[in-house]
GUGUBA-892419 format. One record per residue (C-alpha): residue in one letter; x, y, z. Coordinates in pm, 1 decimal, padded with zeros to 6 digits, always signed. Example, Ala and Ser with C-alpha at 12.3 -4.5 7.8 and 13.67 -1.06 7.14 Angstrom:
<rs>
<r "A",<+01230.0,-00450.0,+00780.0>>
<r "S",<+01367.0,-00106.0,+00714.0>>
</rs>
This chain:
<rs>
<r "X",<-00001.7,-00013.7,+00011.9>>
<r "X",<+00149.1,+00359.1,-00069.3>>
<r "X",<+00222.0,+00557.8,+00223.5>>
<r "X",<-00027.5,+00852.8,+00320.5>>
<r "X",<+00189.8,+01160.9,+00249.2>>
<r "X",<+00208.3,+01392.8,+00573.7>>
<r "X",<+00394.3,+01735.7,+00660.5>>
<r "X",<+00415.8,+01730.8,+01046.1>>
<r "X",<+00441.8,+02061.5,+01236.5>>
<r "X",<+00684.1,+01973.7,+01511.0>>
<r "X",<+00758.4,+02321.3,+01630.3>>
<r "X",<+00793.5,+02316.1,+02018.5>>
<r "X",<+00699.4,+01972.0,+02034.5>>
<r "X",<+00888.4,+01672.9,+02186.4>>
<r "X",<+01040.1,+01413.0,+01953.6>>
<r "X",<+01279.3,+01117.9,+02090.4>>
<r "X",<+01586.5,+01008.1,+01914.4>>
<r "X",<+01713.0,+00668.3,+02046.7>>
<r "X",<+02107.2,+00628.9,+01959.2>>
<r "X",<+02413.6,+00875.6,+01977.5>>
<r "X",<+02593.0,+00795.9,+01688.2>>
<r "X",<+02653.6,+00969.6,+01347.4>>
<r "X",<+02311.2,+00858.9,+01213.0>>
<r "X",<+02145.2,+00992.9,+01535.6>>
<r "X",<+02322.9,+01307.4,+01492.9>>
<r "X",<+02172.4,+01341.6,+01158.6>>
<r "X",<+01827.8,+01264.2,+01229.2>>
<r "X",<+01859.0,+01499.7,+01542.6>>
<r "X",<+01994.1,+01791.3,+01310.2>>
<r "X",<+01699.7,+01755.8,+01055.5>>
<r "X",<+01444.7,+01754.2,+01365.7>>
<r "X",<+01610.6,+02082.9,+01525.7>>
<r "X",<+01569.5,+02250.6,+01181.3>>
<r "X",<+01191.6,+02187.8,+01213.5>>
<r "X",<+01166.0,+02342.2,+01545.8>>
<r "X",<+01107.5,+02041.7,+01766.2>>
<r "X",<+01222.0,+01997.4,+02126.3>>
<r "X",<+01460.2,+01698.9,+02060.7>>
<r "X",<+01562.0,+01427.7,+02325.6>>
<r "X",<+01843.7,+01218.8,+02257.4>>
<r "X",<+01890.6,+00892.5,+02458.4>>
<r "X",<+02192.8,+00688.8,+02447.3>>
<r "X",<+02493.6,+00569.6,+02679.9>>
<r "X",<+02714.8,+00776.8,+02451.6>>
<r "X",<+02692.4,+01071.7,+02235.9>>
<r "X",<+02914.3,+01204.7,+01941.5>>
<r "X",<+03127.1,+01503.7,+02003.0>>
<r "X",<+02854.0,+01722.4,+01793.2>>
<r "X",<+02574.3,+01570.1,+02000.4>>
<r "X",<+02780.7,+01669.3,+02313.0>>
<r "X",<+02819.6,+02024.7,+02174.4>>
<r "X",<+02416.5,+02068.7,+02128.8>>
<r "X",<+02371.7,+01934.0,+02476.2>>
<r "X",<+02606.7,+02201.6,+02635.1>>
<r "X",<+02432.2,+02459.2,+02415.4>>
<r "X",<+02095.2,+02348.5,+02532.4>>
<r "X",<+01970.2,+02273.0,+02216.2>>
<r "X",<+01886.4,+01898.7,+02283.7>>
<r "X",<+01791.9,+01717.3,+02609.1>>
<r "X",<+02016.6,+01434.4,+02691.6>>
<r "X",<+01898.1,+01096.3,+02827.1>>
<r "X",<+02201.8,+00894.8,+02944.3>>
<r "X",<+02220.2,+00505.4,+02969.8>>
<r "X",<+02040.1,+00232.0,+02817.4>>
<r "X",<+01703.0,+00268.2,+02668.0>>
<r "X",<+01381.4,+00272.1,+02899.7>>
<r "X",<+01033.2,+00295.1,+02738.7>>
<r "X",<+00931.9,+00576.9,+02997.5>>
<r "X",<+01165.0,+00805.5,+02753.9>>
<r "X",<+00874.0,+00776.0,+02492.4>>
<r "X",<+00653.9,+00955.4,+02736.7>>
<r "X",<+00501.9,+01252.3,+02563.2>>
<r "X",<+00670.7,+01214.3,+02243.4>>
<r "X",<+00491.9,+01295.2,+01916.6>>
<r "X",<+00734.8,+01112.4,+01714.4>>
<r "X",<+01016.7,+00847.9,+01796.4>>
<r "X",<+01309.0,+00773.2,+01579.6>>
<r "X",<+01540.9,+00423.2,+01669.1>>
<r "X",<+01877.9,+00471.3,+01531.1>>
<r "X",<+02086.0,+00239.9,+01765.2>>
<r "X",<+02213.4,+00002.3,+01533.5>>
<r "X",<+02099.7,-00267.8,+01717.6>>
<r "X",<+01802.5,-00459.0,+01542.1>>
<r "X",<+01692.4,-00632.5,+01863.0>>
<r "X",<+01669.8,-00292.7,+02049.0>>
<r "X",<+01509.5,-00115.5,+01735.0>>
<r "X",<+01269.6,-00385.0,+01723.3>>
<r "X",<+01175.0,-00320.4,+02105.1>>
<r "X",<+01160.5,+00041.6,+02048.1>>
<r "X",<+00888.7,-00001.0,+01762.5>>
<r "X",<+00675.3,-00224.2,+01944.8>>
<r "X",<+00666.5,-00028.2,+02254.7>>
<r "X",<+00597.0,+00297.8,+02026.0>>
<r "X",<+00322.7,+00129.6,+01853.2>>
<r "X",<+00186.9,+00021.2,+02189.5>>
<r "X",<+00153.4,+00398.1,+02274.3>>
<r "X",<+00023.0,+00489.4,+01961.7>>
<r "X",<+00356.2,+00681.8,+01859.2>>
<r "X",<+00457.7,+00743.0,+01495.1>>
<r "X",<+00800.5,+00544.6,+01483.8>>
<r "X",<+01093.7,+00553.8,+01236.0>>
<r "X",<+01345.8,+00273.9,+01244.1>>
<r "X",<+01622.4,+00354.6,+01058.0>>
<r "X",<+01668.1,+00154.3,+00745.9>>
<r "X",<+01412.2,-00085.1,+00837.7>>
<r "X",<+01069.1,+00029.2,+00686.7>>
<r "X",<+00879.9,-00311.2,+00814.3>>
<r "X",<+00940.2,-00178.5,+01181.0>>
<r "X",<+00841.2,+00177.0,+01052.8>>
<r "X",<+00530.7,+00348.9,+01113.4>>
<r "X",<+00625.2,+00647.9,+00920.3>>
<r "X",<+00915.3,+00714.7,+00686.2>>
<r "X",<+01157.9,+01015.0,+00652.5>>
<r "X",<+01154.5,+01126.6,+00276.7>>
<r "X",<+01428.8,+01290.6,+00094.6>>
<r "X",<+01331.4,+01669.2,+00104.2>>
<r "X",<+01421.7,+01963.5,-00106.9>>
<r "X",<+01370.9,+02269.7,+00062.8>>
<r "X",<+01293.2,+02604.1,-00077.2>>
<r "X",<+01114.5,+02746.7,+00199.8>>
<r "X",<+00832.3,+02774.7,+00237.5>>
<r "X",<+00796.4,+02532.8,-00075.9>>
<r "X",<+00908.0,+02169.6,+00035.9>>
<r "X",<+00917.2,+01870.7,-00200.2>>
<r "X",<+00915.7,+01521.5,-00040.2>>
<r "X",<+01031.1,+01217.2,-00230.9>>
<r "X",<+00963.4,+00859.9,-00089.4>>
<r "X",<+01008.3,+00524.3,-00208.4>>
<r "X",<+00797.6,+00351.4,+00074.5>>
<r "X",<+01125.8,+00296.0,+00221.2>>
<r "X",<+01247.9,+00040.8,-00021.7>>
<r "X",<+01519.0,+00235.7,-00211.9>>
<r "X",<+01649.4,+00546.4,-00025.7>>
<r "X",<+01958.0,+00583.5,-00268.5>>
<r "X",<+01699.5,+00645.0,-00558.8>>
<r "X",<+01512.7,+00869.9,-00365.4>>
<r "X",<+01835.4,+01074.6,-00276.2>>
<r "X",<+01939.1,+01086.9,-00655.2>>
<r "X",<+01577.6,+01201.1,-00755.4>>
<r "X",<+01614.5,+01453.5,-00511.9>>
<r "X",<+01946.1,+01586.3,-00648.6>>
<r "X",<+01778.2,+01589.4,-01010.7>>
<r "X",<+01475.6,+01784.5,-00916.6>>
<r "X",<+01650.2,+01990.5,-00698.8>>
<r "X",<+01905.7,+02112.7,-00982.8>>
<r "X",<+01573.7,+02246.4,-01157.5>>
<r "X",<+01434.5,+02447.8,-00867.9>>
<r "X",<+01533.7,+02791.9,-00874.7>>
<r "X",<+01656.8,+02922.3,-00535.9>>
<r "X",<+01485.5,+03223.7,-00565.6>>
<r "X",<+01151.9,+03022.5,-00526.2>>
<r "X",<+01184.3,+03067.8,-00191.0>>
<r "X",<+01195.6,+03431.6,-00146.9>>
<r "X",<+00927.1,+03457.2,-00414.5>>
<r "X",<+00674.4,+03259.1,-00198.9>>
<r "X",<+00756.5,+03443.2,+00101.1>>
<r "X",<+00679.5,+03753.9,-00087.7>>
<r "X",<+00370.8,+03643.6,-00236.5>>
<r "X",<+00274.0,+03509.8,+00088.0>>
<r "X",<+00309.3,+03840.3,+00274.0>>
<r "X",<+00107.5,+04025.0,-00025.6>>
<r "X",<-00162.0,+03717.1,-00046.7>>
<r "X",<-00450.1,+03951.0,+00128.9>>
<r "X",<-00365.5,+04238.9,-00095.9>>
<r "X",<-00344.2,+04017.7,-00405.4>>
<r "X",<-00692.0,+03866.3,-00309.3>>
<r "X",<-00847.1,+04237.1,-00250.3>>
<r "X",<-00723.3,+04357.7,-00592.7>>
<r "X",<-00821.2,+04068.3,-00789.4>>
<r "X",<-01126.4,+03892.1,-00669.0>>
<r "X",<-01185.8,+03755.2,-00967.2>>
<r "X",<-01020.4,+03385.8,-00980.0>>
<r "X",<-00894.2,+03404.4,-01353.0>>
<r "X",<-00749.1,+03738.4,-01306.6>>
<r "X",<-00576.1,+03641.8,-01007.4>>
<r "X",<-00442.2,+03342.1,-01158.3>>
<r "X",<-00299.2,+03531.7,-01449.2>>
<r "X",<-00149.3,+03784.0,-01201.3>>
<r "X",<+00004.1,+03495.4,-01012.0>>
<r "X",<+00160.5,+03362.8,-01333.3>>
<r "X",<+00314.7,+03722.9,-01408.6>>
<r "X",<+00439.8,+03711.8,-01038.1>>
<r "X",<+00616.4,+03377.9,-01091.1>>
<r "X",<+00747.5,+03444.6,-01456.3>>
<r "X",<+00796.1,+03820.3,-01466.2>>
<r "X",<+01042.6,+04081.2,-01339.8>>
<r "X",<+00979.1,+03994.2,-00976.2>>
<r "X",<+01136.9,+03649.1,-00963.7>>
<r "X",<+01416.7,+03804.3,-01182.0>>
<r "X",<+01497.4,+04064.1,-00923.7>>
<r "X",<+01495.2,+03832.0,-00648.3>>
<r "X",<+01752.0,+03606.7,-00872.7>>
<r "X",<+01973.8,+03919.4,-00890.5>>
<r "X",<+01956.8,+03946.1,-00503.9>>
<r "X",<+01772.3,+04269.9,-00504.4>>
<r "X",<+01482.8,+04209.4,-00272.8>>
<r "X",<+01353.9,+04571.3,-00226.1>>
<r "X",<+01352.9,+04644.6,-00623.3>>
<r "X",<+01156.0,+04333.8,-00624.1>>
<r "X",<+00893.5,+04422.6,-00373.3>>
<r "X",<+00860.0,+04789.5,-00547.7>>
<r "X",<+00769.2,+04603.6,-00867.5>>
<r "X",<+00494.0,+04387.8,-00698.8>>
<r "X",<+00356.4,+04698.4,-00538.7>>
<r "X",<+00367.7,+04890.5,-00856.1>>
<r "X",<+00168.9,+04585.0,-01032.6>>
<r "X",<-00087.8,+04571.3,-00763.3>>
<r "X",<-00169.6,+04954.5,-00784.2>>
<r "X",<-00180.3,+04926.1,-01191.1>>
<r "X",<-00522.8,+04926.7,-01342.6>>
<r "X",<-00475.9,+04569.4,-01479.7>>
<r "X",<-00243.9,+04257.8,-01496.9>>
<r "X",<+00079.4,+04349.3,-01639.0>>
<r "X",<+00141.7,+04182.2,-01974.9>>
<r "X",<+00400.2,+03950.6,-01972.7>>
<r "X",<+00738.8,+04080.0,-02028.0>>
<r "X",<+01024.3,+03892.1,-02179.3>>
<r "X",<+01384.8,+03885.8,-02081.0>>
<r "X",<+01704.5,+03732.0,-02186.1>>
<r "X",<+01940.7,+03516.6,-02014.6>>
<r "X",<+02299.8,+03504.9,-02143.4>>
<r "X",<+02419.8,+03128.5,-02066.0>>
<r "X",<+02776.7,+02993.7,-02066.8>>
<r "X",<+02715.1,+02641.6,-02242.7>>
<r "X",<+03099.5,+02560.5,-02173.3>>
<r "X",<+03342.1,+02378.4,-02388.9>>
<r "X",<+03059.8,+02087.7,-02484.7>>
<r "X",<+03066.8,+01826.4,-02226.2>>
<r "X",<+02699.9,+01869.8,-02059.6>>
<r "X",<+02834.2,+01762.3,-01724.2>>
<r "X",<+03025.3,+02094.5,-01681.0>>
<r "X",<+02713.1,+02312.7,-01704.5>>
<r "X",<+02614.8,+02506.3,-01366.2>>
<r "X",<+02280.5,+02423.9,-01225.2>>
<r "X",<+02179.5,+02784.0,-01283.3>>
<r "X",<+02226.6,+02737.1,-01678.1>>
<r "X",<+02054.8,+02419.1,-01642.0>>
<r "X",<+01743.7,+02599.2,-01482.1>>
<r "X",<+01752.1,+02846.8,-01746.6>>
<r "X",<+01762.0,+02626.4,-02031.4>>
<r "X",<+01448.8,+02452.6,-01885.5>>
<r "X",<+01274.6,+02749.5,-01856.5>>
<r "X",<+01345.6,+02884.3,-02224.6>>
<r "X",<+01087.0,+02973.5,-02475.0>>
<r "X",<+01349.2,+03026.8,-02724.3>>
<r "X",<+01720.9,+02954.3,-02750.9>>
<r "X",<+01938.6,+03114.4,-02985.4>>
<r "X",<+02272.4,+02895.0,-02965.2>>
<r "X",<+02604.0,+02913.5,-03118.3>>
<r "X",<+02756.7,+02669.4,-03343.6>>
<r "X",<+03013.4,+02540.1,-03078.6>>
<r "X",<+02736.7,+02450.8,-02842.9>>
<r "X",<+02720.4,+02081.9,-02832.0>>
<r "X",<+02402.4,+01853.5,-02916.2>>
<r "X",<+02432.8,+01723.0,-02577.2>>
<r "X",<+02398.6,+02061.6,-02406.9>>
<r "X",<+02092.2,+02113.7,-02643.9>>
<r "X",<+01932.8,+01808.8,-02536.4>>
<r "X",<+01905.3,+01933.4,-02183.4>>
<r "X",<+01675.2,+02198.8,-02277.6>>
<r "X",<+01303.5,+02256.8,-02241.4>>
<r "X",<+01171.4,+02012.8,-02519.2>>
<r "X",<+00927.7,+02287.1,-02665.1>>
<r "X",<+01158.2,+02556.3,-02647.9>>
<r "X",<+01237.5,+02710.0,-03008.9>>
<r "X",<+01588.4,+02678.0,-03123.7>>
<r "X",<+01748.7,+02909.3,-03336.4>>
<r "X",<+02109.9,+02829.2,-03467.9>>
<r "X",<+02318.1,+03173.1,-03466.6>>
<r "X",<+02664.7,+03005.9,-03552.7>>
<r "X",<+02951.7,+03209.9,-03642.2>>
<r "X",<+03210.8,+02915.4,-03757.1>>
<r "X",<+03463.4,+03019.0,-03997.0>>
<r "X",<+03413.3,+02921.6,-04364.5>>
<r "X",<+03041.5,+02836.7,-04264.6>>
<r "X",<+02723.6,+02967.4,-04189.5>>
<r "X",<+02741.8,+03305.8,-04044.1>>
<r "X",<+02495.5,+03505.9,-03840.2>>
<r "X",<+02583.4,+03879.3,-03830.7>>
<r "X",<+02557.3,+04031.1,-03484.5>>
<r "X",<+02304.9,+04283.7,-03580.5>>
<r "X",<+02100.0,+03994.7,-03671.8>>
<r "X",<+02147.5,+03823.1,-03339.6>>
<r "X",<+02067.2,+04177.3,-03156.3>>
<r "X",<+01741.8,+04180.0,-03360.3>>
<r "X",<+01612.4,+03831.5,-03284.4>>
<r "X",<+01704.1,+03870.5,-02936.1>>
<r "X",<+01459.7,+04209.8,-02932.5>>
<r "X",<+01172.4,+04036.4,-03130.3>>
<r "X",<+01158.2,+03782.6,-02908.5>>
<r "X",<+01189.7,+03946.7,-02575.7>>
<r "X",<+00945.3,+04223.2,-02664.0>>
<r "X",<+00716.5,+03935.0,-02758.1>>
<r "X",<+00718.6,+03816.1,-02386.6>>
<r "X",<+00897.0,+03534.2,-02425.5>>
<r "X",<+01198.1,+03400.9,-02199.1>>
<r "X",<+01515.5,+03394.8,-02428.1>>
<r "X",<+01816.7,+03196.5,-02385.5>>
<r "X",<+02137.6,+03326.1,-02560.5>>
<r "X",<+02357.8,+02993.8,-02545.3>>
<r "X",<+02691.6,+03054.7,-02617.3>>
<r "X",<+03009.8,+02811.9,-02617.1>>
<r "X",<+03245.3,+02846.4,-02306.0>>
<r "X",<+03170.9,+03176.7,-02121.6>>
<r "X",<+02960.3,+03472.6,-02275.9>>
<r "X",<+03227.4,+03730.7,-02142.4>>
<r "X",<+03521.4,+03550.1,-02285.9>>
<r "X",<+03552.8,+03643.3,-02651.6>>
<r "X",<+03196.4,+03584.4,-02678.7>>
<r "X",<+03065.8,+03940.7,-02737.5>>
<r "X",<+02855.7,+03912.2,-02440.5>>
<r "X",<+02922.7,+04261.8,-02334.5>>
<r "X",<+02804.0,+04391.1,-02678.8>>
<r "X",<+02469.4,+04234.8,-02639.7>>
<r "X",<+02412.2,+04338.2,-02290.3>>
<r "X",<+02475.8,+04674.8,-02386.0>>
<r "X",<+02223.8,+04630.9,-02682.2>>
<r "X",<+01966.5,+04504.8,-02428.4>>
<r "X",<+02011.5,+04759.7,-02196.1>>
<r "X",<+01965.2,+05058.4,-02477.8>>
<r "X",<+01627.6,+04896.5,-02534.9>>
<r "X",<+01511.2,+04811.8,-02183.4>>
<r "X",<+01509.1,+04463.6,-02190.6>>
<r "X",<+01586.1,+04275.0,-01859.9>>
<r "X",<+01834.5,+04042.4,-01852.1>>
<r "X",<+02092.2,+03828.7,-01647.5>>
<r "X",<+02428.6,+03641.1,-01708.4>>
<r "X",<+02510.8,+03286.3,-01624.8>>
<r "X",<+02885.0,+03226.3,-01648.2>>
<r "X",<+03023.9,+02933.1,-01818.4>>
<r "X",<+03364.9,+02740.3,-01823.8>>
<r "X",<+03564.2,+02910.8,-02070.5>>
<r "X",<+03771.0,+02697.4,-02321.4>>
<r "X",<+04106.0,+02803.4,-02145.5>>
<r "X",<+04020.4,+02643.7,-01837.7>>
<r "X",<+03835.8,+02344.6,-01939.5>>
<r "X",<+04080.2,+02242.8,-02220.7>>
<r "X",<+04371.3,+02265.3,-01971.4>>
<r "X",<+04196.3,+02060.1,-01714.9>>
<r "X",<+04108.7,+01791.8,-01943.7>>
<r "X",<+04430.1,+01776.7,-02111.1>>
<r "X",<+04598.1,+01770.0,-01756.2>>
<r "X",<+04775.7,+02126.9,-01807.3>>
<r "X",<+04753.6,+02352.8,-01495.1>>
<r "X",<+04732.1,+02704.9,-01624.2>>
<r "X",<+04942.6,+02836.1,-01326.8>>
<r "X",<+05187.1,+02674.3,-01116.6>>
<r "X",<+05434.9,+02837.5,-00856.6>>
<r "X",<+05730.4,+02721.0,-00994.9>>
<r "X",<+05672.7,+02796.7,-01336.5>>
<r "X",<+05393.5,+03023.6,-01439.0>>
<r "X",<+05240.2,+03288.0,-01204.4>>
<r "X",<+05009.0,+03465.1,-01475.0>>
<r "X",<+04760.2,+03351.7,-01759.4>>
<r "X",<+04701.6,+03559.2,-02079.3>>
<r "X",<+04383.9,+03472.2,-02268.6>>
<r "X",<+04457.1,+03598.8,-02623.1>>
<r "X",<+04233.4,+03568.6,-02950.1>>
<r "X",<+04394.2,+03470.8,-03261.1>>
<r "X",<+04074.0,+03476.6,-03473.4>>
<r "X",<+04217.5,+03654.0,-03768.4>>
<r "X",<+04538.3,+03802.4,-03909.1>>
<r "X",<+04433.9,+04183.0,-03830.2>>
<r "X",<+04390.9,+04071.5,-03445.6>>
<r "X",<+04736.0,+03924.1,-03435.1>>
<r "X",<+04860.3,+04237.2,-03571.6>>
<r "X",<+04740.5,+04439.3,-03273.7>>
<r "X",<+04897.9,+04222.8,-02977.0>>
<r "X",<+05201.7,+04294.0,-02770.4>>
<r "X",<+05422.5,+04020.6,-02896.6>>
<r "X",<+05713.7,+04112.0,-02677.5>>
<r "X",<+05502.6,+04093.6,-02378.4>>
<r "X",<+05359.9,+03739.9,-02466.1>>
<r "X",<+05723.0,+03609.1,-02537.5>>
<r "X",<+05833.4,+03665.8,-02164.9>>
<r "X",<+05892.3,+03354.1,-01973.8>>
<r "X",<+05687.6,+03231.3,-01643.0>>
<r "X",<+05340.5,+03276.9,-01793.0>>
<r "X",<+05080.9,+03086.2,-01972.0>>
<r "X",<+04950.3,+03191.9,-02291.0>>
<r "X",<+04596.5,+03050.6,-02410.5>>
<r "X",<+04504.9,+03117.5,-02774.5>>
<r "X",<+04138.5,+03095.0,-02867.6>>
<r "X",<+04039.1,+03031.9,-03227.4>>
<r "X",<+04367.3,+03013.8,-03325.3>>
<r "X",<+04428.6,+02675.5,-03570.1>>
<r "X",<+04450.4,+02894.2,-03900.4>>
<r "X",<+04689.2,+03108.7,-03739.7>>
<r "X",<+04961.2,+02868.7,-03582.7>>
<r "X",<+05239.0,+02974.9,-03823.7>>
<r "X",<+05208.7,+03326.5,-03756.0>>
<r "X",<+05187.3,+03263.6,-03376.4>>
<r "X",<+05470.0,+03027.8,-03357.8>>
<r "X",<+05713.0,+03267.8,-03568.7>>
<r "X",<+05619.3,+03591.9,-03393.8>>
<r "X",<+05670.9,+03445.2,-03039.3>>
<r "X",<+06011.0,+03311.7,-03143.0>>
<r "X",<+06125.9,+03636.7,-03330.8>>
<r "X",<+06031.9,+03818.1,-03001.5>>
<r "X",<+06252.4,+03619.6,-02771.0>>
<r "X",<+06035.0,+03295.8,-02681.8>>
<r "X",<+06248.6,+03003.6,-02674.0>>
<r "X",<+06186.5,+02780.8,-02983.4>>
<r "X",<+06194.8,+02479.0,-02725.6>>
<r "X",<+05904.0,+02637.1,-02516.7>>
<r "X",<+05634.4,+02371.3,-02466.6>>
<r "X",<+05304.3,+02385.8,-02651.4>>
<r "X",<+04955.2,+02192.4,-02593.8>>
<r "X",<+04681.8,+02208.5,-02865.1>>
<r "X",<+04369.5,+02085.9,-02758.6>>
<r "X",<+04103.2,+01966.2,-03006.0>>
<r "X",<+03733.4,+01949.4,-02918.9>>
<r "X",<+03816.9,+01987.3,-02550.2>>
<r "X",<+03615.3,+01786.6,-02272.9>>
<r "X",<+03439.2,+01561.2,-02553.0>>
<r "X",<+03496.5,+01229.8,-02626.8>>
<r "X",<+03658.0,+01286.5,-02944.6>>
<r "X",<+03941.3,+01498.3,-02766.9>>
<r "X",<+04271.4,+01502.9,-02900.9>>
<r "X",<+04591.3,+01683.9,-02717.0>>
<r "X",<+04883.1,+01751.1,-02942.8>>
<r "X",<+05229.5,+01841.9,-02767.0>>
<r "X",<+05562.3,+01932.0,-02855.3>>
<r "X",<+05804.2,+02234.2,-02907.6>>
<r "X",<+05689.8,+02576.1,-03019.9>>
<r "X",<+05907.6,+02565.7,-03333.8>>
<r "X",<+05736.2,+02255.2,-03440.3>>
<r "X",<+05395.5,+02360.4,-03383.9>>
<r "X",<+05263.9,+02424.5,-03739.0>>
<r "X",<+05415.4,+02110.7,-03885.0>>
<r "X",<+05291.5,+01900.1,-03599.5>>
<r "X",<+04925.0,+02022.0,-03616.1>>
<r "X",<+04927.0,+01983.1,-04025.5>>
<r "X",<+05059.4,+01618.1,-03979.2>>
<r "X",<+04768.2,+01512.1,-03729.4>>
<r "X",<+04509.4,+01747.8,-03917.0>>
<r "X",<+04410.6,+01935.3,-03620.3>>
<r "X",<+04085.8,+02129.8,-03673.9>>
<r "X",<+03866.7,+02381.1,-03511.3>>
<r "X",<+03771.9,+02387.5,-03229.0>>
<r "X",<+04080.8,+02388.8,-03079.2>>
<r "X",<+04279.9,+02581.7,-02817.5>>
<r "X",<+04649.3,+02621.5,-02797.5>>
<r "X",<+04849.3,+02643.8,-02474.8>>
<r "X",<+05187.3,+02774.9,-02475.8>>
<r "X",<+05400.5,+02800.7,-02149.4>>
<r "X",<+05643.4,+02578.4,-01941.0>>
<r "X",<+05331.5,+02430.1,-01788.8>>
<r "X",<+05221.4,+02275.2,-02127.6>>
<r "X",<+05496.9,+01998.6,-02052.5>>
<r "X",<+05297.2,+01861.9,-01783.3>>
<r "X",<+05036.5,+01726.5,-02026.2>>
<r "X",<+05307.5,+01436.9,-02071.2>>
<r "X",<+05250.1,+01311.8,-01731.0>>
<r "X",<+04896.3,+01423.9,-01648.2>>
<r "X",<+04714.9,+01412.9,-01947.3>>
<r "X",<+04389.5,+01178.7,-01859.1>>
<r "X",<+04097.7,+01254.3,-02113.7>>
<r "X",<+04106.1,+01160.3,-02482.3>>
<r "X",<+04416.1,+01085.9,-02694.0>>
<r "X",<+04751.7,+01219.5,-02638.8>>
<r "X",<+04947.9,+01287.8,-02968.4>>
<r "X",<+05338.7,+01361.5,-02879.0>>
<r "X",<+05594.4,+01472.7,-03077.8>>
<r "X",<+05895.3,+01245.3,-03158.2>>
<r "X",<+06127.8,+01529.4,-03028.5>>
<r "X",<+06021.7,+01653.5,-02677.6>>
<r "X",<+06087.9,+02003.7,-02612.9>>
<r "X",<+06435.4,+02051.9,-02429.8>>
<r "X",<+06372.7,+02168.9,-02063.5>>
<r "X",<+06451.0,+02547.6,-02013.3>>
<r "X",<+06559.9,+02689.2,-01679.2>>
<r "X",<+06190.6,+02754.6,-01614.3>>
<r "X",<+06016.2,+02430.9,-01745.9>>
<r "X",<+05908.7,+02169.1,-01499.6>>
<r "X",<+06168.4,+01945.8,-01385.7>>
<r "X",<+06173.6,+01588.0,-01471.7>>
<r "X",<+06075.4,+01476.3,-01137.3>>
<r "X",<+05749.4,+01667.8,-01213.2>>
<r "X",<+05691.5,+01629.9,-01569.0>>
<r "X",<+05925.8,+01404.7,-01712.9>>
<r "X",<+05957.9,+01640.2,-02003.5>>
<r "X",<+06342.1,+01638.6,-02035.0>>
</rs>
């Protein structure tokens, strides 16, 4: 039979926990959070339970269990680790008409403790009737990732203004439309942005208006990371699941798009060199069109929106036209590709700084300070540079960077088809042609790149037959075996 779902109000009500170990400690902590008056009975307690006793947060019943401990308790939890004692506690609790939970023994329990997602005052409880607590925990983690942390403050605000909302909108249909606006509109966006005063002001203005405000569109710039969907942030995942329209770049992987809301419109606005190209003005026009139509728009960009992603230009455009926006950072290619190739971007013995450089075209390369880039003890990360490898290698060597400096060229970083090519700077162009390295690929140059030989862990490693000679600043043989 299914369990009868129940949310118990335990504020200032006595609850008994029998047991003094870590499991009892965890149960007591949850009961304290619910406002219960917790009594813990056991011969000995953990250090944390002792501390709570000294703080008078819980009452300690020392010694072996006695049935009198259950007097006055609303709930009883048996967490002793002794099956025979747990069965006795359950039997005596049942005889006294107590609700009893025996940890990890649903057959002896008259109630189960569910896996809980807390967005107070919203709570979501998941139960498997005690048969599969690990599955309940996994489902809780999955659902929790989809629930916006702003839901709690939003519901608290709605609760405070509920009488005003009912008075202003006595008709149920009008009230429902107002709540839809409240849950989907600027109030929630302001709470997400940690601006509760402005959120409350927006609600007050809406209540004073002659009619329910029309749906207001907004734009979220979301960093999709390097391609592996596991590298998305929880906030990015929530944005994808709330989107009405997704404008995505060509480098956004299909696996990331698969996580988006099924009925969201997907519009490709790719900018890959030599292929389909969507002008930036056209992207701006699409953002404006859909936001003004009241839709929730996600502008999904590979990597991070603010690292060579033109995110700043798009925010300036949105701000100029009065469109609400927010930004969800992503893991940029330099960080992701280096990590998946086993290359630390900084190392206290070899590189104290990192430079992120775009090598998109020859014109952009001509504006760089090559003398500064050629200095040792720094790591260079070149984006969009596959077509410019000859120029990058030549310029750095001409301006003083050692020809033997290590490089790591990471193709399709973080994806199953990742390949990492390593070698010395002077052989970079030839090796890249030999192995047919293609975009997207990130180039890492510096002493730390030699560590890929030892620390590489993902995808295929392609190495030069001639490893780069170790300079005075490159990793030692003990660290990198790069000599």
